[in-house]
N, C-alpha and C positions, 0 to 999 in steps of 0.2 A: 269234250267241248271243242266247238269250232272257234277259230281265231276271232271272229265277229263276237260271239257271246262272252269271250274272255275280255274283249275291248269293252263290251257293254258293261260288264260287271265292273271293271276297272273304273269306267266314266262314272258310274253310280257311286262307288266308293269315294272317289275324288271329289263328287259333287256334295256327299254327305260331309266330307271332311271340311269342305269350303264352308258350307253352311253351318256347321258346328263352330268353325273358328270365328266367323263374322258373329255369331251370337254370342260367343263369349267375349269377344272384344267389345260389344256394345255393353255388356255388363260392367266392365271395367270404366266405360264412359259415364255409366250411371252412378257408379260408386264416386267418381271424382265429382259429377253434378250434385250428388246428395251431400258429399262433404262440403261443397262450396255453399249451398244452402244452409246446411247446419252452422257453418261459420257465419254467415250473414245474420242468422236468428240469434246466434250468441252475441253479436254485436248489437242487435237491436235490443235485446234483453238487457244488455249493460246500459245503453241508453235509457231505456225505460226505468229501470232502476234509478239511474242518476236523476231523471225527470222528477220521480216520485219522491226522492229524498229532497230535491229543491221545493218541490210543492209542499212537503211537509214542512220544510223550514220557514218558507213563506207563510204558511197557516200559522205556525207559532208566533211568528213576528207579528202578524194582524193580531191575534189574540192578545198578545202583550200590550200593543198599541190601544186596542179597545179596553183593556183594564185599565190604562193610564187614563185613557179619556173618561172613563167612569169615575175614576178617582178625583180628577178634577172638575167633574160637571157641577157637583155640589157647590165648591168654591165659586165657580162662575155664576151659578144662580144667585149665590149670596151678594156678590158685587153687583149683579143686575138688579137686584131689588133693594139695594142700600139707598138711602135717601141721597140725592145729588148735592155735591158741596159747590158752595158760592165761591166764585172766584175772588180773590182778595184784590183791593185795589179801589 
């Protein structure tokens, strides 16, 4: 082999090594990005679960209020239909 062919072979090997190094380092970057995205998704999931619990609590409170209104509705209708009392005096 001549000196030029040896240099060419060395340059090719070095080029492949550089490309492999850049490729592997970009994988590490993607792992960090995926970890960051997963962390954000976990935070959003926690917030959604909290909002769902708050909504369920509000729904239960509204149902209780509706039941209470249903209980007093009959009494209100009786009072509205009762004959008017005459003022004294």
